[in-house]
VOMARMI-381689 format. One record per residue (C-alpha): residue number from 1; x, y, z. Coordinates in Angstrom, 1 decimal. Layout:
+-----+--------+--------+--------+
!  nr !     xx !     yy !     zz !
+-----+--------+--------+--------+
! NUM !      X !      Y !      Z !
...
+-----+--------+--------+--------+
***
This chain:
+-----+--------+--------+--------+
!  nr !     xx !     yy !     zz !
+-----+--------+--------+--------+
!   1 !    8.7 !    1.3 !  -22.7 !
!   2 !    6.9 !   -1.3 !  -20.6 !
!   3 !    3.9 !   -0.1 !  -18.2 !
!   4 !    4.4 !    0.2 !  -14.6 !
!   5 !    2.1 !   -2.2 !  -12.5 !
!   6 !    0.0 !   -1.1 !   -9.7 !
!   7 !    1.6 !   -3.1 !   -7.2 !
!   8 !    5.1 !   -1.7 !   -8.6 !
!   9 !    3.6 !    1.9 !   -8.0 !
!  10 !    2.5 !    1.2 !   -4.5 !
!  11 !    5.8 !   -0.4 !   -3.8 !
!  12 !    7.3 !    2.9 !   -4.8 !
!  13 !    4.9 !    5.2 !   -3.0 !
!  14 !    5.8 !    3.0 !    0.0 !
!  15 !    9.7 !    3.2 !   -0.3 !
!  16 !    9.4 !    6.8 !   -0.7 !
!  17 !    6.9 !    7.6 !    1.9 !
!  18 !    6.8 !    4.6 !    4.3 !
!  19 !    3.2 !    4.2 !    4.4 !
!  20 !   -0.1 !    4.7 !    2.4 !
!  21 !   -3.9 !    4.3 !    2.9 !
!  22 !   -6.5 !    3.2 !    0.7 !
!  23 !   -7.8 !    7.0 !    0.0 !
!  24 !   -3.8 !    8.1 !   -1.1 !
!  25 !   -4.0 !    5.1 !   -3.4 !
!  26 !   -7.0 !    5.8 !   -5.0 !
!  27 !   -6.4 !    9.4 !   -5.1 !
!  28 !   -2.7 !    9.2 !   -6.5 !
!  29 !   -2.8 !    5.9 !   -8.5 !
!  30 !   -6.4 !    5.1 !   -9.2 !
!  31 !   -6.0 !    1.8 !   -7.0 !
!  32 !   -9.2 !    0.9 !   -5.8 !
!  33 !   -8.1 !   -2.6 !   -4.3 !
!  34 !   -5.0 !   -1.8 !   -2.2 !
!  35 !   -5.5 !   -4.6 !    0.2 !
!  36 !   -5.0 !   -6.9 !   -2.9 !
!  37 !   -2.0 !   -5.1 !   -3.9 !
!  38 !   -0.5 !   -5.1 !   -0.2 !
!  39 !   -0.9 !   -8.9 !   -0.4 !
!  40 !    1.0 !   -9.2 !   -3.6 !
!  41 !    3.8 !   -7.3 !   -2.2 !
!  42 !    3.5 !   -9.4 !    1.0 !
!  43 !    3.9 !  -12.6 !   -1.3 !
!  44 !    6.9 !  -11.0 !   -3.0 !
!  45 !    8.5 !  -10.8 !    0.5 !
!  46 !    7.9 !   -7.2 !    2.0 !
!  47 !    7.3 !   -6.8 !    5.4 !
!  48 !    4.3 !   -4.5 !    5.7 !
!  49 !    2.3 !   -3.7 !    8.9 !
!  50 !   -1.4 !   -3.0 !    9.1 !
!  51 !   -2.2 !   -0.2 !   11.4 !
!  52 !   -6.1 !    0.2 !   11.9 !
!  53 !   -7.9 !    3.1 !   13.7 !
!  54 !   -9.4 !    2.2 !   17.2 !
!  55 !  -13.2 !    3.0 !   16.0 !
!  56 !  -14.9 !    1.4 !   13.2 !
!  57 !  -14.6 !    4.5 !   11.1 !
!  58 !  -11.4 !    5.1 !    9.1 !
!  59 !   -9.3 !    3.1 !    6.9 !
!  60 !   -6.4 !    1.0 !    7.4 !
!  61 !   -2.8 !    2.7 !    7.1 !
!  62 !   -0.1 !    0.0 !    5.4 !
!  63 !    3.3 !    0.7 !    6.6 !
!  64 !    6.5 !   -0.7 !    5.2 !
!  65 !    8.7 !   -1.9 !    7.9 !
!  66 !   12.6 !   -1.9 !    7.7 !
!  67 !   14.3 !   -4.9 !    7.4 !
+-----+--------+--------+--------+
***
């Protein structure tokens, strides 16, 4: 059986849950470079919005936009 790539795992999470944070990606998938995986998904044509908290603390949240 072929291995599932990290990018595919992140895509499936976004499809099921609509959004993901770096902490969630690390906890559930061991993904420590979520921004790079989001770049890959955007390069593949997905529309993903980055939401950032107002303060400097906190992580970005990546939201899959409906097309």
